[in-house]
N, C-alpha and C positions, 0 to 999 in steps of 0.2 A: 504493500500500500504506500510505500514511501514515494513512488513515482506519480501517484495521483495528486493533482493540485489540492491544496488544503480546503478551499471552498467546497469542492465536490466531495471530498472525503468526509467532512463534518456535516454538510447540509443534506447530503443524499438521504440519510435516515429520517430527516425532518421534511421530506418532500411533500408528503400528504398534508402535513400541517401548514406548509407554505401555500399550498393550493387553496386551503380553506381561508387562510388569512388574506389571500389576494382578493377574494370576493368582497371583503369588507373595506377595501381601500378605494380611493377615488383620485381623480386628477393626475397631476404629474407623478405623485408618489406611486400610483397604481401602474403607470407606464414603466417607471424605473424598477418596480418590483417584478413586473412581467419580464423585464430583461434578465433579472437574476434567476427567475424560475426557468426561463428558456435555457440558460446555461446549465443549470442543475438538471433540467429535464433531458439533457443530452445523454446522461448516464442513468438517471433515476426514473425515466419514463416507464409506464406499465409494460410496454413491449415495443418491438422495433416498428410496428405499424401505427403507433400512437401519434408520432410526429409532434410530440410536445415541444421540442426545441423550436420548430418552425411556427407552431401555433402561437406560442407566447411571444416569439420574436415579432410576429406580425401585429400583435396588439400592444407591443412595447413601443419604445421611443424610435427604434430602427436607426439609431445614430451610433457612429463609431463601433460598428460591428467588429472591426479589426482588433480593437482593444481587448476583446474577449479571447483572443488566441486563434491560432491557425486550425487546431482540431475542431473548434467550434464552427468555423466557416466550412470545413469539410463535412461536418455533420449536417449543417443547413443545406449544403449543396446536394447531399444524398437524399434529403427529404423533399427538396424543391421539385425534382422531376415528377414524382408520383402525384404530388399535390397539384402541380400545373395541369397534368393530364386530367385529374378529377375536376378541376375548375372548368377546363375546356368542355368536358362532357356535359357539365351542368350549364354551360353558356354563361359563366360568371366572369366578372372582371378580374384580370390577372395583373393589373398595373403594380400592385403592391409586391407581387412575386418578382416581377421584372426589376423593380427598384432594388430588391435585395441582390439580385444577380449582378446588377451594375456595380454594387459595392464589392462583391466577392471576386469577380473576374480579375480586376487589376491586382488583387493580392495573390491570386494563383499565378498569374503571369510573372509577377515580380519574384516569386519564390520557385521559379523553374518547374512549375506544375502545369505546363501547357496542355497535356492530355486531359487533365481534370477540367480545365477551362473550356476546352473544345467540347468535351462531353456535356458539360452543363449547358452551354449555348445551343447545342443540338437538341437537348431535351426540351428547352423552352422555345425552340424555333426562332432563335435570334442570332444565328451564326454570322449573319452579315455584319454584326457589331464587332466581330473579332479584329477586323482590319484596324480599327481605331486604337487597339491596345498593343499592337506590335511595334517593335523598334528594331534597331540594327543588331541588338544583342540576342533577341529571341525569335525573330521572324523565321529563321531557317528551321528551327525545331518545330514551330507551329505548322509550317507548310508540309514538312515531312509527315507529321502526324495526320494532317488533313488528307494527304494523298494516300496514306495507308487506310484511312477510314472510308474513302469514297467507294471502293468496290463493295463494301458491306452496307451501303445505304439502304434504307427501307424501300425506297422507290426511285424512279428515274429523276423525279423533281429534286429530291434531296441530294442525289449524286451530282446533278448538274450544279446545284447551289454550292456544294462542297468544292467542286472544281472552280467555280466562278470566284469564290472567296479566296482560294489559293492563288488564282491568277491575279486578283486585285492586290494581294499582299506582295507578291513577287514584283508586280508592276510598280507598286508604291515605292519599293526599295531599289528600283531600277535593275532588277535581275532579269534582263530581257530574255536570255536563252531559256532560263527556267520557266518564265512565263509563257514563252512560245511552246514549250513542250506541253504545258497544260492546255493551251489553246488548241493544240493539235489533238489532244485527248478528247476535247469537246467537239472537234471537227468544226470549229468556228473560224472561218476564213476572214470574217470581218475583224475579229480580234487580232488575227495574225497580221492583217494589213495595218491596223492601228499601231501595233508594236514596231513593225518595220519602218513606219513613218516617224515614230516617236524616237527611236534609237538614233543617236547621232555619232556613235563610235563606229568607224569604218571596220575595224577588226571584228568587233562584236557582230556587226551586220553580216560580214562574210561567214562567220560561224553559224548565224541563224539561217543564212541562205543554204549552207551545206545541210543543215538539219532538215529544211524543207525539201531539199532535193532527195535526201535519203528516203523520206517518206512519200516521195512523188506527189507532193502537194504543189500545184501550180501557183506561181506568184509572179506577176509582171511588174517590172520596175524600170524607170527611165534612167536609173543610175547604171552606167556602163560597167562600173567596178563589180556589180553584182551579177 
């Protein structure tokens, strides 16, 4: 038990009493109390399907989630997927869930947990947001994981979106050959043309021309060097 954080170690046995006390609170105190219950509920919930951590997080302040620790964020991420699906089936608003996702994703990205970030965005159908969170340090790992996920997409639409996001990230970081390879996977010659026109480096352009030639993808250019 020495590795268990002290708040969880000593408050877990009092979890049921905390739930009862919560009902008698009001205002800001009730919100802050919900935050504490959410963290304790991560380990003291009735069962894995209770989703107490997420339930009380949503009725709490929803501020500074990062301050509660990385394992807490991972717990929330694990519960968000099934809760999102339930809300969609009931045709209920999911804005609160998406708000939590927007706080969790940057933390995952900053701590080299790109797969968890991608999986979470896939579960809440917001993969297109991923581009905004990438930088020169992490984009390569993000794209590699996206490319490994694409063949296992649930349907053609999800697979196309996965490739499109990968293409956008490579293009954002001016990795034109890699972006071209993804465009060819999508068989999208319009994107191919945009890349060829956007790239200004002659050596890179020749490399891309060779890539197109190997795949026998026709591309006409007025540049005699190509």
